[in-house]
C-alpha positions in Angstrom: 175.6 79.2 -47.1 175.0 76.4 -50.7 178.5 75.2 -49.9 177.9 74.6 -47.1 175.1 72.5 -48.1 176.6 70.7 -50.5 179.2 69.9 -48.2 176.9 68.4 -45.7 174.8 66.5 -48.4 178.2 64.9 -49.9 179.4 63.9 -46.1 175.3 62.6 -46.0 175.8 60.6 -49.6 179.9 59.1 -48.0 177.8 58.1 -44.6 175.2 56.7 -46.8 178.0 54.1 -48.9 180.1 53.5 -46.1 177.0 52.1 -44.6 176.8 49.2 -46.9 179.8 47.6 -45.8 179.9 47.7 -42.4 179.7 44.1 -41.0 176.0 43.6 -39.9 174.8 44.9 -43.6 177.9 42.9 -45.2 176.7 40.2 -43.2 172.5 40.5 -45.1 173.9 40.5 -48.3 175.6 37.3 -47.5 172.3 36.4 -45.9 170.0 37.4 -49.3 172.5 35.7 -51.7 171.1 32.2 -49.2 167.1 33.1 -48.8 167.9 34.2 -52.6 168.5 30.8 -54.6 166.4 28.3 -53.4 162.7 30.4 -54.7 163.6 31.2 -58.2 165.3 27.4 -58.8 160.9 26.4 -57.7 159.2 29.2 -59.6 160.8 31.3 -62.2 164.2 28.2 -63.1 161.7 25.9 -62.7 158.8 27.0 -65.5 162.1 27.5 -67.4 163.0 23.8 -67.3 159.7 22.6 -68.3 158.4 24.5 -71.0 161.9 23.2 -72.8 161.1 19.7 -71.7 158.0 20.5 -73.6 155.1 20.5 -70.4 151.9 23.2 -71.8 151.6 26.1 -69.4 148.6 25.0 -67.6 150.3 22.2 -65.9 153.0 24.9 -65.4 150.7 27.5 -64.3 149.8 24.8 -62.1 153.1 23.7 -60.0 153.6 27.1 -58.9 151.5 26.1 -56.7 154.3 23.7 -55.0 154.8 27.2 -52.9 151.8 26.8 -50.6 154.5 26.0 -47.6 155.1 29.9 -48.4 152.2 30.5 -47.6 151.6 28.6 -44.5 155.8 29.6 -43.2 153.8 32.0 -40.1 152.1 28.6 -38.5 155.2 27.1 -37.9 157.4 30.2 -37.2 157.1 30.0 -33.2 158.7 27.2 -33.5 161.5 28.4 -34.7 161.1 31.4 -31.9 160.4 28.9 -29.0 162.2 25.8 -29.6 165.8 24.5 -29.7 167.8 22.3 -30.9 170.0 20.3 -27.9 173.6 20.3 -28.1 173.6 22.1 -31.5 171.6 25.7 -30.0 174.5 25.6 -26.9 176.7 25.6 -29.2 176.2 28.1 -31.8 173.1 29.9 -30.7 169.5 28.9 -31.6 169.3 31.2 -34.6 172.3 29.2 -36.4 171.6 26.2 -35.0 168.2 26.5 -36.8 170.0 27.8 -39.6 172.5 24.9 -40.0 170.1 22.4 -39.7 167.8 23.4 -42.5 170.4 24.5 -45.1 171.8 20.7 -44.5 168.5 19.8 -44.8 167.6 22.1 -48.1 170.9 20.9 -49.5 169.3 17.4 -50.4 166.4 18.2 -50.8 168.2 20.8 -54.0 169.8 17.9 -55.9 166.4 15.3 -55.1 164.2 17.5 -57.8 166.8 18.4 -59.6 167.2 14.5 -60.2 163.5 13.9 -61.0 162.2 13.2 -64.0 159.3 16.2 -64.1 158.7 14.4 -68.0 157.9 10.8 -66.7 157.6 11.2 -62.5 155.9 14.6 -62.3 155.0 13.1 -58.9 158.4 11.8 -57.6 158.9 16.1 -59.2 156.2 17.4 -57.5 157.0 15.4 -53.8 160.5 17.0 -54.0 159.2 19.8 -55.0 156.9 20.5 -52.2 159.3 19.5 -49.9 162.1 22.2 -51.8 159.1 24.5 -50.6 158.9 24.0 -47.2 162.9 23.7 -46.3 163.0 27.2 -48.5 160.7 28.6 -46.4 161.5 27.5 -42.9 165.0 28.9 -43.9 163.6 32.0 -44.9 161.1 32.9 -41.1 165.6 31.8 -39.6 166.9 34.3 -41.8 164.2 37.0 -42.0 164.1 37.1 -37.6 168.7 37.0 -37.6 168.6 39.6 -40.4 166.4 42.1 -38.0 168.2 40.9 -34.9 171.3 41.6 -35.7 170.6 45.2 -37.3 171.1 48.1 -35.7 167.9 50.5 -36.1 170.2 52.9 -37.3 171.2 49.8 -40.7 168.0 48.4 -40.4 167.2 50.1 -44.3 171.4 50.0 -45.5 171.3 46.4 -44.3 167.2 45.7 -45.7 168.5 47.1 -48.6 172.3 45.2 -49.5 169.6 42.3 -47.8 167.6 42.7 -51.5 171.0 42.7 -52.8 172.2 39.6 -52.4 168.6 37.9 -52.2 169.0 39.4 -56.5 172.1 37.7 -56.7 171.1 34.2 -55.6 168.2 34.9 -57.6 170.4 35.6 -61.0 173.0 32.4 -59.3 169.8 30.2 -59.9 168.3 31.6 -62.2 171.2 32.4 -65.6 173.0 30.2 -63.6 172.2 27.3 -62.9 170.5 27.2 -67.4 174.0 27.8 -68.3 175.2 25.2 -66.2 172.2 22.8 -67.2 172.2 24.5 -71.4 174.1 22.7 -74.4 174.5 26.8 -74.9 176.3 26.9 -71.5 177.9 23.6 -70.1 175.2 21.1 -70.8 176.2 19.6 -67.2 171.6 18.6 -67.3 169.8 19.6 -65.0 170.3 17.3 -61.8 173.8 18.8 -62.1 173.0 22.9 -62.5 170.4 21.8 -59.6 173.2 20.2 -57.9 175.8 22.8 -57.7 173.5 25.1 -57.3 172.2 23.6 -53.9 176.2 24.9 -52.6 174.1 28.2 -52.2 174.0 27.8 -48.9 177.2 28.5 -47.8 177.5 32.5 -48.5 174.4 32.9 -45.4 176.0 30.0 -43.1 179.7 31.8 -43.7 177.9 35.0 -42.4 176.8 33.3 -39.4 180.3 33.5 -37.9 181.2 36.6 -38.0 177.5 37.8 -37.2 177.3 36.2 -34.1 175.0 33.8 -32.6 171.8 36.6 -32.4 169.7 37.5 -30.1 166.9 34.9 -29.9 168.6 32.4 -26.6 168.3 28.6 -26.6 165.8 27.4 -24.3 166.9 25.8 -21.7 163.8 25.2 -19.5 162.8 20.8 -19.3 159.8 20.1 -20.6 156.6 20.6 -18.6 152.6 20.9 -18.8 154.2 24.7 -17.7 156.7 25.1 -20.2 154.1 24.0 -22.5 151.1 27.0 -21.5 154.8 29.1 -21.5 155.5 28.6 -25.3 151.5 28.6 -26.5 151.4 31.5 -24.8 154.7 33.8 -26.0 155.1 32.5 -29.0 152.1 31.9 -30.6 148.9 33.9 -29.2 151.0 36.7 -28.0 152.9 37.2 -31.5 149.9 37.3 -32.7 147.6 39.3 -30.2 150.5 42.8 -30.6 149.8 42.8 -34.6 145.7 42.3 -34.9 145.2 44.4 -31.7 146.6 47.7 -33.7 145.2 49.9 -35.0 144.5 49.6 -39.2 145.8 45.9 -38.9 143.6 44.2 -41.4 144.0 46.9 -43.8 147.9 46.1 -43.6 147.2 42.8 -44.2 144.9 43.5 -47.1 147.8 45.6 -48.6 150.4 43.3 -48.2 148.6 40.7 -49.7 147.8 42.5 -52.8 150.7 45.3 -53.8 152.5 42.8 -55.4 150.3 40.0 -57.3 150.2 42.0 -61.0 154.0 42.3 -60.9 154.0 38.3 -59.4 151.7 36.7 -61.8 153.2 39.0 -64.5 156.6 37.2 -63.1 155.9 34.2 -62.8 154.7 33.6 -66.7 157.4 35.2 -67.7 159.8 32.2 -69.6 157.1 30.4 -71.2 156.1 33.6 -72.8 160.1 33.9 -73.2 160.5 30.1 -75.1 157.2 30.6 -76.8 158.0 33.6 -78.9 161.3 31.9 -79.5 164.3 33.4 -77.2 166.6 31.4 -77.4 168.4 30.5 -73.8 171.2 33.1 -74.9 168.2 35.2 -74.9 167.0 34.3 -71.2 169.7 35.2 -69.4 171.8 38.0 -71.1 168.6 40.1 -70.9 165.8 38.1 -68.8 168.8 38.2 -65.9 171.6 40.2 -66.4 169.7 43.3 -67.9 167.0 42.2 -65.1 169.4 41.8 -62.5 172.0 44.4 -62.7 168.1 47.0 -62.4 167.9 45.1 -59.1 171.5 45.8 -57.7 171.0 49.6 -58.9 167.0 49.9 -58.0 168.2 48.3 -54.4 170.6 50.3 -53.3 169.4 53.7 -53.9 165.9 52.6 -52.3 167.2 53.2 -49.1 168.2 57.0 -49.7 164.8 57.4 -51.6 162.8 56.5 -48.5 164.7 59.7 -46.9 164.1 62.3 -49.3 160.7 60.9 -50.5 158.9 58.6 -47.9 157.4 55.3 -48.1 154.0 56.3 -49.1 155.7 58.2 -51.8 158.0 55.7 -53.0 155.3 52.6 -53.7 153.0 54.7 -55.5 155.0 55.4 -58.0 157.0 52.0 -58.1 153.9 50.4 -57.7 152.3 53.1 -60.7 155.8 52.6 -62.9 155.4 47.9 -62.6 152.7 48.9 -63.9 153.3 50.4 -67.1 156.3 47.9 -67.5 153.8 44.7 -67.5 152.2 47.0 -70.1 155.8 46.8 -72.1 155.1 43.2 -71.4 152.2 42.9 -74.0 153.6 45.0 -76.2 156.7 42.3 -76.1 154.1 39.9 -76.8 152.4 41.9 -79.7 156.0 42.5 -81.7 156.2 39.1 -81.6 160.7 38.9 -80.9 161.9 42.0 -80.4 165.0 41.7 -78.1 165.9 46.0 -77.1 162.2 46.0 -76.4 162.8 43.0 -74.2 165.2 44.2 -72.7 163.9 47.7 -71.7 160.7 46.5 -70.3 162.7 43.5 -68.3 165.0 46.6 -66.8 162.2 48.9 -66.1 159.8 46.3 -64.1 163.0 45.3 -62.3 164.5 48.2 -61.4 161.4 49.8 -59.9 160.5 46.1 -58.2 163.2 46.3 -56.7 162.8 49.9 -55.3 158.8 48.6 -54.4 160.5 45.7 -52.7 163.2 47.2 -50.5 160.4 49.6 -49.1 158.0 47.0 -48.1 160.6 44.5 -46.7 161.8 47.9 -44.5 158.1 48.4 -43.8 157.7 44.7 -42.7 160.6 44.9 -40.5 159.5 48.1 -39.3 155.8 46.5 -38.5 158.1 42.9 -36.7 157.7 44.0 -32.8 161.7 42.0 -32.1 160.6 40.2 -29.2 158.5 37.9 -32.0 160.8 38.3 -34.7 160.3 35.4 -36.3 156.1 34.6 -35.9 155.5 38.2 -37.8 158.0 38.4 -39.4 156.8 35.4 -41.1 152.9 36.3 -40.8 153.4 39.4 -42.3 155.5 36.9 -46.0 153.1 34.6 -45.2 150.1 37.1 -46.5 152.1 39.1 -49.5 153.3 35.2 -50.7 149.9 34.2 -50.5 148.7 36.4 -53.8 152.7 35.1 -55.4 151.4 31.6 -54.8 147.5 31.3 -55.4 146.7 34.1 -57.6 149.7 32.4 -60.1 148.4 28.3 -59.7 145.6 29.2 -62.6 148.2 31.6 -64.6 149.0 29.1 -67.5 144.7 28.7 -68.1 144.4 32.9 -68.3 147.3 32.8 -70.9 146.0 30.5 -72.9 142.4 31.8 -72.3 143.8 35.8 -73.1 146.7 35.2 -75.0 149.9 36.5 -73.9 149.1 40.5 -74.9 145.8 40.4 -73.0 147.4 38.3 -70.4 149.5 41.3 -69.9 147.0 44.2 -69.7 145.3 41.8 -67.2 148.3 42.0 -64.8 148.9 45.4 -65.1 145.1 46.3 -63.8 145.6 43.5 -60.9 148.2 46.3 -59.4 144.8 48.8 -59.0 144.2 47.2 -55.8 146.8 46.5 -53.4 147.6 50.5 -55.2 144.1 50.6 -53.4 144.1 49.6 -50.2 147.5 51.9 -50.1 145.6 55.1 -50.4 142.7 54.1 -48.0 146.1 53.7 -44.9 146.5 56.6 -46.0 143.8 58.7 -46.3 143.0 56.7 -42.8 146.5 58.4 -41.3 148.1 55.1 -40.6 151.8 55.5 -41.5 153.9 53.7 -43.9 156.9 53.6 -42.3 159.2 51.6 -40.2 159.0 52.0 -36.8 161.3 49.2 -34.9 159.9 48.1 -31.8 161.5 46.1 -28.7 160.6 44.6 -25.1 157.3 43.0 -25.3 157.0 40.3 -23.7 154.1 39.2 -23.0 150.3 39.9 -24.3 149.9 41.7 -21.9 151.7 44.1 -23.4 150.5 44.3 -26.6 148.3 47.1 -25.9 151.5 49.4 -25.5 153.6 47.9 -28.0 151.1 49.4 -31.5 153.0 52.5 -31.7 154.5 50.9 -35.7 150.9 51.8 -36.5 149.8 55.5 -36.1 148.3 58.5 -37.3 150.6 60.1 -40.3 152.4 63.7 -40.9 151.1 65.6 -43.5 153.4 64.4 -46.4 
């Protein structure tokens, strides 16, 4: 019997591993690369760039407000769901038409942001930063909806994991890769050329879309009229929000989504200025903060799918959240020691490993809550709420770091994780499932009450 169980476990492990290389999860990986690079260019790489050219950390903190479009993308997500791009949508499908159009504009914005001079022309820099953030957030709307629709139910966890690996690969290429391209310790091309080369990372997502197909969302063919406009508002604006907010525990879910990654986001957005202030070189930054962190993220993302099946989402979210609090205390120790590559590498590896686990579980959970009748709008709503903490809470982070000093700042970041874990505990106590349950087939707001199975009574664990 024991041998049979071992063979069963081995077969299950092989099947799980093979699942990562199925066409849809592989496509999700490439989509993740294209989705992951712009935000790093806009936040982490930008903050490193600004630190290197002498911009003070207070200004860098407020520069994170350039990411505001990520918090508002649910406002225009209904357009992605309900409006077709003429001609192009008929040729390649609605999802791919939006993807190609947005990516073309995103390339222009990335090149222009890199060509801006933040020291002498901060206004131009900020303008292109906002444009790039808007286009990047729009690309995320399209890719998230397209990914969820092209993954079968039994591929959702693995596809989310490969998507997270792809996202982190895009992070690495836009972080360490761009710094290496621009830095005198690397190729020395300068920031303008570094950003321009990195703009080519839109290509993996476009390539994946060739074999993934047009997606489930079909092009809208009805001629414009008052009736079609009312139908658009009803189906693409009212119905998605009504469907979500009529679910039991909807507001508690939103509070959890808002606060869960807060401490991690605030700490990570100030990591680049701290690394520069502590005297680490560009090579140290690339090798430790990017390469060590990248492989920790890859491992965390790949094992998360199996851990979900073994432990469930509640336990993983709790455990990963607590360990990320510990990682912030490790960064406080890095700041106290002054300059320790080994301690920084350990802190970065620990934080990224468990951040990847929690983020993969988190993204799987959000995908499961998204009704496939309103994929773009509902997922955009949930991910926008998650981005609010990252954007607005991190905006004054430079002032907090200046007032507290680096060690105390990371202790403060540790404490910021407490509200999210508290809301998670309240969700569990209230009996709301924190699991992935896919919905489908809801077409009108009147049907919404029958579609609220994504949040139901949880079994005892």
